[in-house]
C-alpha atoms as an extended CHARMM CRD file, in Angstrom:
* protein
*
       258  EXT
         1         1  MET       CA            -41.3940000000       90.1980000000      228.9550000000  PROA      1               0.0000000000
         2         2  LYS       CA            -42.3480000000       88.0680000000      232.2230000000  PROA      2               0.0000000000
         3         3  ARG       CA            -40.0250000000       88.3010000000      234.8910000000  PROA      3               0.0000000000
         4         4  THR       CA            -40.4360000000       86.7870000000      238.1980000000  PROA      4               0.0000000000
         5         5  LEU       CA            -37.9820000000       86.6990000000      241.2640000000  PROA      5               0.0000000000
         6         6  ILE       CA            -36.4310000000       83.2640000000      241.9060000000  PROA      6               0.0000000000
         7         7  ASN       CA            -34.3480000000       81.7020000000      244.4290000000  PROA      7               0.0000000000
         8         8  PRO       CA            -32.2500000000       79.7810000000      241.9110000000  PROA      8               0.0000000000
         9         9  ASP       CA            -31.2630000000       76.1650000000      242.7500000000  PROA      9               0.0000000000
        10        10  LEU       CA            -27.0110000000       76.4900000000      242.3000000000  PROA      10              0.0000000000
        11        11  HSD       CA            -27.2090000000       72.7370000000      241.7550000000  PROA      11              0.0000000000
        12        12  LEU       CA            -28.6640000000       72.6410000000      238.8260000000  PROA      12              0.0000000000
        13        13  ILE       CA            -26.3200000000       75.1290000000      237.1090000000  PROA      13              0.0000000000
        14        14  PRO       CA            -22.4090000000       75.0250000000      236.2130000000  PROA      14              0.0000000000
        15        15  GLY       CA            -20.2450000000       76.4140000000      238.6060000000  PROA      15              0.0000000000
        16        16  GLU       CA            -18.7610000000       79.0320000000      235.6180000000  PROA      16              0.0000000000
        17        17  PHE       CA            -22.1200000000       80.8430000000      236.2940000000  PROA      17              0.0000000000
        18        18  HSD       CA            -22.2800000000       80.6520000000      239.7600000000  PROA      18              0.0000000000
        19        19  PRO       CA            -20.5800000000       84.3650000000      240.3530000000  PROA      19              0.0000000000
        20        20  LEU       CA            -23.1290000000       85.5940000000      238.5230000000  PROA      20              0.0000000000
        21        21  LEU       CA            -25.8640000000       84.4380000000      240.4160000000  PROA      21              0.0000000000
        22        22  THR       CA            -25.0460000000       83.7470000000      244.1160000000  PROA      22              0.0000000000
        23        23  GLY       CA            -25.9470000000       87.1290000000      246.1700000000  PROA      23              0.0000000000
        24        24  LYS       CA            -27.7750000000       88.6210000000      242.7910000000  PROA      24              0.0000000000
        25        25  ALA       CA            -31.5750000000       89.2730000000      242.2570000000  PROA      25              0.0000000000
        26        26  VAL       CA            -32.6410000000       86.7760000000      240.1770000000  PROA      26              0.0000000000
        27        27  TYR       CA            -35.5270000000       86.5090000000      237.5130000000  PROA      27              0.0000000000
        28        28  ASP       CA            -37.2820000000       83.9600000000      236.0990000000  PROA      28              0.0000000000
        29        29  SER       CA            -37.8900000000       84.9010000000      231.6390000000  PROA      29              0.0000000000
        30        30  SER       CA            -38.6830000000       82.0200000000      230.3870000000  PROA      30              0.0000000000
        31        31  CYS       CA            -41.6120000000       81.8830000000      227.8860000000  PROA      31              0.0000000000
        32        32  SER       CA            -41.4730000000       78.0170000000      227.2250000000  PROA      32              0.0000000000
        33        33  GLN       CA            -41.5480000000       74.5220000000      229.0390000000  PROA      33              0.0000000000
        34        34  ALA       CA            -38.2520000000       73.7910000000      226.8210000000  PROA      34              0.0000000000
        35        35  ALA       CA            -35.5550000000       76.0980000000      228.2310000000  PROA      35              0.0000000000
        36        36  ARG       CA            -35.1510000000       78.1480000000      231.4310000000  PROA      36              0.0000000000
        37        37  VAL       CA            -34.1850000000       81.4880000000      231.2640000000  PROA      37              0.0000000000
        38        38  TYR       CA            -32.4400000000       83.4040000000      233.7680000000  PROA      38              0.0000000000
        39        39  TYR       CA            -32.5390000000       87.1640000000      234.0540000000  PROA      39              0.0000000000
        40        40  ILE       CA            -29.5110000000       88.7190000000      236.1890000000  PROA      40              0.0000000000
        41        41  PRO       CA            -29.9790000000       92.8790000000      235.9430000000  PROA      41              0.0000000000
        42        42  SER       CA            -27.3240000000       93.8650000000      237.8920000000  PROA      42              0.0000000000
        43        43  GLU       CA            -24.7040000000       91.9390000000      235.5190000000  PROA      43              0.0000000000
        44        44  GLY       CA            -27.1440000000       92.5630000000      232.5930000000  PROA      44              0.0000000000
        45        45  CYS       CA            -27.0810000000       89.1630000000      230.9450000000  PROA      45              0.0000000000
        46        46  PHE       CA            -29.8350000000       86.5200000000      230.2880000000  PROA      46              0.0000000000
        47        47  LEU       CA            -28.3290000000       82.8400000000      231.0520000000  PROA      47              0.0000000000
        48        48  LYS       CA            -30.6770000000       80.2780000000      229.2900000000  PROA      48              0.0000000000
        49        49  SER       CA            -30.3580000000       76.6430000000      229.9210000000  PROA      49              0.0000000000
        50        50  ALA       CA            -32.1510000000       74.1720000000      227.0940000000  PROA      50              0.0000000000
        51        51  PRO       CA            -31.2550000000       70.3810000000      226.3970000000  PROA      51              0.0000000000
        52        52  LYS       CA            -28.2740000000       69.1100000000      224.9460000000  PROA      52              0.0000000000
        53        53  GLY       CA            -27.4260000000       70.5720000000      221.4590000000  PROA      53              0.0000000000
        54        54  SER       CA            -30.5350000000       73.0380000000      221.1760000000  PROA      54              0.0000000000
        55        55  LEU       CA            -28.9330000000       76.3650000000      221.8550000000  PROA      55              0.0000000000
        56        56  GLN       CA            -25.6420000000       76.0210000000      219.4850000000  PROA      56              0.0000000000
        57        57  ARG       CA            -27.5200000000       77.3790000000      216.2520000000  PROA      57              0.0000000000
        58        58  GLU       CA            -28.5810000000       79.9760000000      218.4330000000  PROA      58              0.0000000000
        59        59  LYS       CA            -25.7330000000       81.0410000000      219.7500000000  PROA      59              0.0000000000
        60        60  GLU       CA            -23.4930000000       80.5030000000      216.3840000000  PROA      60              0.0000000000
        61        61  LEU       CA            -26.8030000000       82.9660000000      214.6910000000  PROA      61              0.0000000000
        62        62  THR       CA            -26.7080000000       85.5700000000      217.5050000000  PROA      62              0.0000000000
        63        63  SER       CA            -22.5510000000       85.9390000000      217.1610000000  PROA      63              0.0000000000
        64        64  PHE       CA            -23.1730000000       86.8360000000      213.4730000000  PROA      64              0.0000000000
        65        65  LEU       CA            -26.4150000000       88.8280000000      213.5780000000  PROA      65              0.0000000000
        66        66  SER       CA            -25.1480000000       90.6160000000      216.5410000000  PROA      66              0.0000000000
        67        67  ALA       CA            -22.3500000000       92.2470000000      214.1430000000  PROA      67              0.0000000000
        68        68  LEU       CA            -24.5710000000       93.1780000000      211.6120000000  PROA      68              0.0000000000
        69        69  PHE       CA            -27.7760000000       94.3820000000      213.7450000000  PROA      69              0.0000000000
        70        70  PRO       CA            -28.7000000000       95.9600000000      217.2780000000  PROA      70              0.0000000000
        71        71  ALA       CA            -28.5900000000       92.1200000000      219.3670000000  PROA      71              0.0000000000
        72        72  PRO       CA            -27.3740000000       90.3820000000      222.2870000000  PROA      72              0.0000000000
        73        73  LYS       CA            -23.8200000000       89.7270000000      222.5870000000  PROA      73              0.0000000000
        74        74  VAL       CA            -22.8340000000       86.2400000000      223.0500000000  PROA      74              0.0000000000
        75        75  LEU       CA            -20.5500000000       85.9340000000      226.4370000000  PROA      75              0.0000000000
        76        76  ALA       CA            -20.5380000000       82.2210000000      227.2220000000  PROA      76              0.0000000000
        77        77  TYR       CA            -21.5910000000       78.6710000000      225.6370000000  PROA      77              0.0000000000
        78        78  LEU       CA            -21.5570000000       75.3840000000      227.4910000000  PROA      78              0.0000000000
        79        79  SER       CA            -22.5390000000       72.6880000000      225.9810000000  PROA      79              0.0000000000
        80        80  GLY       CA            -22.6730000000       69.4340000000      228.5370000000  PROA      80              0.0000000000
        81        81  GLU       CA            -25.5410000000       67.3870000000      230.0330000000  PROA      81              0.0000000000
        82        82  ARG       CA            -27.7520000000       70.4210000000      228.7710000000  PROA      82              0.0000000000
        83        83  ASP       CA            -26.6170000000       73.4200000000      226.9260000000  PROA      83              0.0000000000
        84        84  TRP       CA            -26.1620000000       76.8780000000      228.5260000000  PROA      84              0.0000000000
        85        85  LEU       CA            -25.8570000000       80.0250000000      226.8990000000  PROA      85              0.0000000000
        86        86  LEU       CA            -25.3680000000       83.5550000000      228.4700000000  PROA      86              0.0000000000
        87        87  THR       CA            -25.9630000000       86.4740000000      226.7650000000  PROA      87              0.0000000000
        88        88  SER       CA            -25.6870000000       90.3740000000      227.1780000000  PROA      88              0.0000000000
        89        89  ALA       CA            -29.2610000000       91.9580000000      228.2120000000  PROA      89              0.0000000000
        90        90  VAL       CA            -30.5210000000       94.2320000000      225.6880000000  PROA      90              0.0000000000
        91        91  GLU       CA            -31.7860000000       97.4820000000      227.1700000000  PROA      91              0.0000000000
        92        92  GLY       CA            -35.7410000000       98.6050000000      226.7240000000  PROA      92              0.0000000000
        93        93  GLU       CA            -38.9770000000       96.7210000000      226.4920000000  PROA      93              0.0000000000
        94        94  ASP       CA            -40.4600000000       94.5890000000      223.9220000000  PROA      94              0.0000000000
        95        95  CYS       CA            -42.8980000000       95.4440000000      221.4480000000  PROA      95              0.0000000000
        96        96  THR       CA            -45.9320000000       93.9630000000      223.6460000000  PROA      96              0.0000000000
        97        97  HSD       CA            -45.4140000000       96.3940000000      226.2400000000  PROA      97              0.0000000000
        98        98  PRO       CA            -48.5740000000       98.1270000000      227.0740000000  PROA      98              0.0000000000
        99        99  ASP       CA            -46.9920000000      101.6550000000      225.7760000000  PROA      99              0.0000000000
       100       100  HSD       CA            -46.1420000000      100.0420000000      222.3940000000  PROA      100             0.0000000000
       101       101  LEU       CA            -49.4400000000       98.0550000000      221.5770000000  PROA      101             0.0000000000
       102       102  ALA       CA            -51.3810000000      101.3380000000      222.8650000000  PROA      102             0.0000000000
       103       103  ASP       CA            -49.9220000000      103.0540000000      219.4230000000  PROA      103             0.0000000000
       104       104  PRO       CA            -51.0950000000       99.8870000000      216.9280000000  PROA      104             0.0000000000
       105       105  LYS       CA            -50.6460000000      102.5690000000      213.9060000000  PROA      105             0.0000000000
       106       106  ARG       CA            -46.5070000000      103.4160000000      215.1810000000  PROA      106             0.0000000000
       107       107  LEU       CA            -46.0900000000      100.1580000000      215.9360000000  PROA      107             0.0000000000
       108       108  CYS       CA            -47.1520000000       98.5190000000      212.4570000000  PROA      108             0.0000000000
       109       109  ASP       CA            -45.2760000000      101.2320000000      210.8150000000  PROA      109             0.0000000000
       110       110  LEU       CA            -41.7190000000      100.5850000000      213.1550000000  PROA      110             0.0000000000
       111       111  TRP       CA            -42.5460000000       96.7770000000      212.7380000000  PROA      111             0.0000000000
       112       112  ALA       CA            -42.5370000000       96.6550000000      209.1530000000  PROA      112             0.0000000000
       113       113  GLU       CA            -39.5810000000       98.6010000000      208.5560000000  PROA      113             0.0000000000
       114       114  THR       CA            -37.4100000000       97.1320000000      211.1530000000  PROA      114             0.0000000000
       115       115  LEU       CA            -37.9990000000       94.0260000000      208.9430000000  PROA      115             0.0000000000
       116       116  ARG       CA            -37.0700000000       95.4430000000      205.7950000000  PROA      116             0.0000000000
       117       117  ALA       CA            -33.9140000000       96.0650000000      207.6100000000  PROA      117             0.0000000000
       118       118  ILE       CA            -33.0490000000       92.8600000000      208.4240000000  PROA      118             0.0000000000
       119       119  HSD       CA            -33.7780000000       91.8360000000      205.3030000000  PROA      119             0.0000000000
       120       120  SER       CA            -31.6120000000       93.7980000000      203.8610000000  PROA      120             0.0000000000
       121       121  LEU       CA            -28.3390000000       92.7610000000      205.7610000000  PROA      121             0.0000000000
       122       122  PRO       CA            -25.9890000000       91.1410000000      203.9080000000  PROA      122             0.0000000000
       123       123  ALA       CA            -25.9700000000       86.9870000000      204.0920000000  PROA      123             0.0000000000
       124       124  ALA       CA            -22.9870000000       86.4120000000      203.2440000000  PROA      124             0.0000000000
       125       125  GLY       CA            -21.2280000000       83.9870000000      206.0740000000  PROA      125             0.0000000000
       126       126  CYS       CA            -24.3980000000       83.1660000000      207.8410000000  PROA      126             0.0000000000
       127       127  PRO       CA            -23.7890000000       79.9460000000      209.5710000000  PROA      127             0.0000000000
       128       128  VAL       CA            -27.2380000000       78.8230000000      208.3760000000  PROA      128             0.0000000000
       129       129  GLU       CA            -27.0330000000       78.8870000000      204.6680000000  PROA      129             0.0000000000
       130       130  ASP       CA            -30.3920000000       77.2250000000      203.7120000000  PROA      130             0.0000000000
       131       131  HSD       CA            -32.7310000000       78.1200000000      206.5810000000  PROA      131             0.0000000000
       132       132  ARG       CA            -35.5950000000       75.6930000000      204.0230000000  PROA      132             0.0000000000
       133       133  LEU       CA            -33.7300000000       72.5930000000      204.8770000000  PROA      133             0.0000000000
       134       134  ARG       CA            -34.3620000000       72.0680000000      208.5480000000  PROA      134             0.0000000000
       135       135  TYR       CA            -37.5920000000       74.3710000000      207.8820000000  PROA      135             0.0000000000
       136       136  PHE       CA            -39.3360000000       71.3220000000      205.6910000000  PROA      136             0.0000000000
       137       137  ALA       CA            -38.0190000000       69.1020000000      207.2920000000  PROA      137             0.0000000000
       138       138  THR       CA            -39.6270000000       69.9240000000      210.9230000000  PROA      138             0.0000000000
       139       139  ALA       CA            -42.8800000000       70.0020000000      209.0490000000  PROA      139             0.0000000000
       140       140  GLU       CA            -42.4890000000       66.4830000000      206.8070000000  PROA      140             0.0000000000
       141       141  GLU       CA            -41.7410000000       64.9630000000      210.7130000000  PROA      141             0.0000000000
       142       142  ASN       CA            -44.6400000000       66.6180000000      212.6430000000  PROA      142             0.0000000000
       143       143  TYR       CA            -46.8940000000       65.0810000000      209.9260000000  PROA      143             0.0000000000
       144       144  ARG       CA            -45.4930000000       62.1580000000      210.3590000000  PROA      144             0.0000000000
       145       145  LYS       CA            -45.9280000000       62.0390000000      213.6380000000  PROA      145             0.0000000000
       146       146  GLY       CA            -49.6430000000       63.5830000000      213.9090000000  PROA      146             0.0000000000
       147       147  GLU       CA            -48.6420000000       66.8550000000      215.4580000000  PROA      147             0.0000000000
       148       148  TRP       CA            -50.2940000000       69.9710000000      213.6080000000  PROA      148             0.0000000000
       149       149  ASP       CA            -52.4070000000       73.0050000000      214.5320000000  PROA      149             0.0000000000
       150       150  LEU       CA            -54.9430000000       73.8820000000      211.0420000000  PROA      150             0.0000000000
       151       151  SER       CA            -55.7050000000       77.1550000000      213.4120000000  PROA      151             0.0000000000
       152       152  TYR       CA            -52.0410000000       78.5910000000      211.5520000000  PROA      152             0.0000000000
       153       153  CYS       CA            -53.4040000000       78.2590000000      208.0080000000  PROA      153             0.0000000000
       154       154  ASP       CA            -56.2050000000       80.8770000000      208.7650000000  PROA      154             0.0000000000
       155       155  GLY       CA            -58.8930000000       78.5360000000      207.1140000000  PROA      155             0.0000000000
       156       156  ALA       CA            -57.1750000000       78.0010000000      204.2700000000  PROA      156             0.0000000000
       157       157  PHE       CA            -57.2030000000       74.1270000000      204.0740000000  PROA      157             0.0000000000
       158       158  SER       CA            -59.6920000000       71.8970000000      206.1100000000  PROA      158             0.0000000000
       159       159  THR       CA            -57.4330000000       69.1930000000      206.7240000000  PROA      159             0.0000000000
       160       160  PRO       CA            -53.4780000000       68.6510000000      207.4820000000  PROA      160             0.0000000000
       161       161  GLU       CA            -53.6330000000       66.1510000000      204.8830000000  PROA      161             0.0000000000
       162       162  ALA       CA            -54.9910000000       69.3710000000      202.5050000000  PROA      162             0.0000000000
       163       163  ALA       CA            -52.3780000000       71.5180000000      204.3130000000  PROA      163             0.0000000000
       164       164  PHE       CA            -49.4560000000       69.0170000000      203.7710000000  PROA      164             0.0000000000
       165       165  ALA       CA            -50.2370000000       68.3830000000      199.9610000000  PROA      165             0.0000000000
       166       166  HSD       CA            -50.5110000000       71.6520000000      199.1700000000  PROA      166             0.0000000000
       167       167  LEU       CA            -46.5090000000       72.2490000000      200.6950000000  PROA      167             0.0000000000
       168       168  GLN       CA            -45.3030000000       69.0820000000      199.0800000000  PROA      168             0.0000000000
       169       169  ALA       CA            -46.6500000000       70.3650000000      195.5750000000  PROA      169             0.0000000000
       170       170  ASN       CA            -45.5660000000       73.9370000000      195.9720000000  PROA      170             0.0000000000
       171       171  ARG       CA            -42.6050000000       73.7720000000      198.3190000000  PROA      171             0.0000000000
       172       172  HSD       CA            -40.0140000000       74.7230000000      195.4840000000  PROA      172             0.0000000000
       173       173  LEU       CA            -41.3000000000       78.5690000000      195.3470000000  PROA      173             0.0000000000
       174       174  LEU       CA            -39.2280000000       79.1410000000      198.7230000000  PROA      174             0.0000000000
       175       175  ARG       CA            -36.5180000000       81.1460000000      197.9300000000  PROA      175             0.0000000000
       176       176  ASN       CA            -33.2520000000       81.4150000000      199.6160000000  PROA      176             0.0000000000
       177       177  ASP       CA            -32.1520000000       84.4180000000      199.0980000000  PROA      177             0.0000000000
       178       178  THR       CA            -32.6850000000       86.6880000000      202.4000000000  PROA      178             0.0000000000
       179       179  LEU       CA            -31.6720000000       86.4810000000      206.2970000000  PROA      179             0.0000000000
       180       180  LEU       CA            -34.0550000000       85.8280000000      208.6300000000  PROA      180             0.0000000000
       181       181  HSD       CA            -34.8770000000       86.4050000000      211.9030000000  PROA      181             0.0000000000
       182       182  GLY       CA            -36.8980000000       83.3400000000      211.7510000000  PROA      182             0.0000000000
       183       183  ASP       CA            -39.6530000000       84.2160000000      214.7980000000  PROA      183             0.0000000000
       184       184  TYR       CA            -40.5350000000       86.9060000000      213.5770000000  PROA      184             0.0000000000
       185       185  CYS       CA            -42.9190000000       88.4950000000      216.6080000000  PROA      185             0.0000000000
       186       186  LEU       CA            -43.2120000000       91.1690000000      219.0670000000  PROA      186             0.0000000000
       187       187  PRO       CA            -41.3050000000       89.7090000000      221.8990000000  PROA      187             0.0000000000
       188       188  ASN       CA            -38.8050000000       89.2910000000      220.1290000000  PROA      188             0.0000000000
       189       189  VAL       CA            -37.7330000000       92.6660000000      219.6580000000  PROA      189             0.0000000000
       190       190  MET       CA            -36.7040000000       95.3250000000      221.6540000000  PROA      190             0.0000000000
       191       191  LEU       CA            -37.2560000000       99.0840000000      221.7770000000  PROA      191             0.0000000000
       192       192  LYS       CA            -36.0020000000      101.9530000000      223.9700000000  PROA      192             0.0000000000
       193       193  ASP       CA            -37.9810000000      105.2830000000      223.6050000000  PROA      193             0.0000000000
       194       194  TRP       CA            -39.4970000000      103.7960000000      220.1850000000  PROA      194             0.0000000000
       195       195  ARG       CA            -36.3310000000      103.1960000000      218.8240000000  PROA      195             0.0000000000
       196       196  VAL       CA            -35.1850000000       99.4230000000      217.7110000000  PROA      196             0.0000000000
       197       197  SER       CA            -32.5430000000       98.4220000000      220.7040000000  PROA      197             0.0000000000
       198       198  GLY       CA            -31.7230000000       94.7730000000      219.8360000000  PROA      198             0.0000000000
       199       199  ILE       CA            -33.5280000000       91.6050000000      218.1040000000  PROA      199             0.0000000000
       200       200  ILE       CA            -33.3750000000       89.0580000000      220.5320000000  PROA      200             0.0000000000
       201       201  ASP       CA            -34.1290000000       85.1570000000      220.5010000000  PROA      201             0.0000000000
       202       202  LEU       CA            -32.7240000000       84.3050000000      216.8690000000  PROA      202             0.0000000000
       203       203  GLY       CA            -32.0000000000       80.4500000000      216.9720000000  PROA      203             0.0000000000
       204       204  ASN       CA            -34.5380000000       80.1840000000      214.2910000000  PROA      204             0.0000000000
       205       205  GLY       CA            -32.8570000000       82.2100000000      211.7960000000  PROA      205             0.0000000000
       206       206  GLY       CA            -30.7350000000       81.3960000000      208.5390000000  PROA      206             0.0000000000
       207       207  VAL       CA            -30.7560000000       82.2610000000      204.9550000000  PROA      207             0.0000000000
       208       208  GLY       CA            -34.4810000000       81.8580000000      203.4490000000  PROA      208             0.0000000000
       209       209  ASP       CA            -37.5970000000       83.4470000000      202.5590000000  PROA      209             0.0000000000
       210       210  ARG       CA            -38.4920000000       86.3620000000      203.1070000000  PROA      210             0.0000000000
       211       211  HSD       CA            -41.7640000000       85.3330000000      203.5740000000  PROA      211             0.0000000000
       212       212  VAL       CA            -41.6050000000       83.0800000000      206.6090000000  PROA      212             0.0000000000
       213       213  ASP       CA            -40.6270000000       86.4270000000      208.2900000000  PROA      213             0.0000000000
       214       214  LEU       CA            -43.3570000000       88.2990000000      206.7420000000  PROA      214             0.0000000000
       215       215  TYR       CA            -45.6860000000       85.6470000000      207.5960000000  PROA      215             0.0000000000
       216       216  TRP       CA            -45.0100000000       85.9050000000      211.1750000000  PROA      216             0.0000000000
       217       217  GLY       CA            -44.6590000000       89.7490000000      211.2790000000  PROA      217             0.0000000000
       218       218  ALA       CA            -48.7500000000       89.8180000000      210.2250000000  PROA      218             0.0000000000
       219       219  TRP       CA            -49.6380000000       86.9390000000      212.1950000000  PROA      219             0.0000000000
       220       220  THR       CA            -48.2550000000       88.2510000000      215.7980000000  PROA      220             0.0000000000
       221       221  LEU       CA            -50.0810000000       91.7300000000      214.9140000000  PROA      221             0.0000000000
       222       222  ARG       CA            -53.3530000000       90.1250000000      214.7470000000  PROA      222             0.0000000000
       223       223  PHE       CA            -52.5270000000       87.8740000000      217.7550000000  PROA      223             0.0000000000
       224       224  ASN       CA            -51.0290000000       90.8530000000      220.0190000000  PROA      224             0.0000000000
       225       225  LEU       CA            -53.6060000000       93.1110000000      219.3380000000  PROA      225             0.0000000000
       226       226  ASN       CA            -56.3190000000       91.5240000000      218.6590000000  PROA      226             0.0000000000
       227       227  THR       CA            -57.7030000000       92.3750000000      215.4440000000  PROA      227             0.0000000000
       228       228  ASP       CA            -56.2940000000       91.6100000000      211.7720000000  PROA      228             0.0000000000
       229       229  ALA       CA            -56.5250000000       95.2960000000      210.7610000000  PROA      229             0.0000000000
       230       230  TYR       CA            -53.3270000000       96.0090000000      210.2920000000  PROA      230             0.0000000000
       231       231  ARG       CA            -52.0590000000       93.4040000000      208.0970000000  PROA      231             0.0000000000
       232       232  GLN       CA            -52.4070000000       95.0800000000      205.0150000000  PROA      232             0.0000000000
       233       233  ARG       CA            -50.3900000000       98.6160000000      206.8630000000  PROA      233             0.0000000000
       234       234  PHE       CA            -48.1700000000       95.8520000000      207.6470000000  PROA      234             0.0000000000
       235       235  PHE       CA            -47.8150000000       95.0050000000      204.0980000000  PROA      235             0.0000000000
       236       236  HSD       CA            -47.6900000000       98.2380000000      202.5250000000  PROA      236             0.0000000000
       237       237  ALA       CA            -45.2400000000       99.5460000000      205.0280000000  PROA      237             0.0000000000
       238       238  TYR       CA            -43.0840000000       96.5780000000      204.4230000000  PROA      238             0.0000000000
       239       239  GLY       CA            -43.0880000000       96.9770000000      200.5840000000  PROA      239             0.0000000000
       240       240  ARG       CA            -46.1070000000       95.2730000000      199.2850000000  PROA      240             0.0000000000
       241       241  ASP       CA            -44.1050000000       94.7140000000      195.9520000000  PROA      241             0.0000000000
       242       242  PHE       CA            -42.1430000000       92.4420000000      197.9470000000  PROA      242             0.0000000000
       243       243  VAL       CA            -45.1740000000       90.3430000000      199.2720000000  PROA      243             0.0000000000
       244       244  ASP       CA            -46.2390000000       87.3810000000      197.1930000000  PROA      244             0.0000000000
       245       245  GLU       CA            -49.5310000000       85.9920000000      198.6670000000  PROA      245             0.0000000000
       246       246  GLU       CA            -49.0720000000       82.3100000000      197.0540000000  PROA      246             0.0000000000
       247       247  ARG       CA            -45.6740000000       82.2870000000      198.8830000000  PROA      247             0.0000000000
       248       248  LEU       CA            -47.2660000000       83.6250000000      202.1160000000  PROA      248             0.0000000000
       249       249  LEU       CA            -50.1610000000       80.7720000000      201.7170000000  PROA      249             0.0000000000
       250       250  LEU       CA            -47.2410000000       78.1750000000      201.3140000000  PROA      250             0.0000000000
       251       251  VAL       CA            -45.6390000000       79.2140000000      204.5590000000  PROA      251             0.0000000000
       252       252  SER       CA            -48.9310000000       79.0440000000      206.4090000000  PROA      252             0.0000000000
       253       253  ALA       CA            -49.1770000000       75.6270000000      205.3200000000  PROA      253             0.0000000000
       254       254  ALA       CA            -45.4290000000       74.5840000000      206.7050000000  PROA      254             0.0000000000
       255       255  GLU       CA            -46.2060000000       76.5110000000      209.9790000000  PROA      255             0.0000000000
       256       256  CYS       CA            -49.5160000000       74.0600000000      210.6210000000  PROA      256             0.0000000000
       257       257  PHE       CA            -46.7500000000       71.5740000000      211.4330000000  PROA      257             0.0000000000
       258       258  GLY       CA            -44.4180000000       73.4830000000      213.5400000000  PROA      258             0.0000000000
């Protein structure tokens, strides 16, 4: 996890949060240009800032999931010119820590078991009842805007037109029966002594099709371990009978468009 010691500009931060930051060691833990994340270790919390309205879904899903599974607690949420989300910190290091990557077989098996545990959680009451709505809407919008990256389909489609046509023809295959993480990548699961201490960055979750998480679970192993050697091990540890290659292909087509 990125942590860079900074001197935050309090003029840019709502006054409600100044006592958390004043006179404290504050670290920039941002991982995207869209959001700024401040880590305040002495207070055991993270403060996230993003464009107005963009953190409400994350606030709702984090509150919901933290009652079912180890996850941050929502401490405060403000929406003004920008959104501000204050959450508790989770102990440990994420799955990209060198100690975890150094034992890829153990990591792969734990990675699969954790996803099965998340997918076994009850979905009743989830604030996002149909993950597919935004998922397909985002793909369609980005296709029409000319925004795509065919690397996410791993050579299955040679053109964006082919990927989008496959998505449109087969979108009915995606089910709406599983509670998803929504961004199941190694940096978003924290471990302490090889036990899951928390799942983080939950803003893309909701009730949807397990193959969205399965796709990203396999993708992140390849990306972070620099090999695709653990893909089938991951699926077998998760439960091969639950993995449908046809739906994985469909998800890959959707992911070409963000």
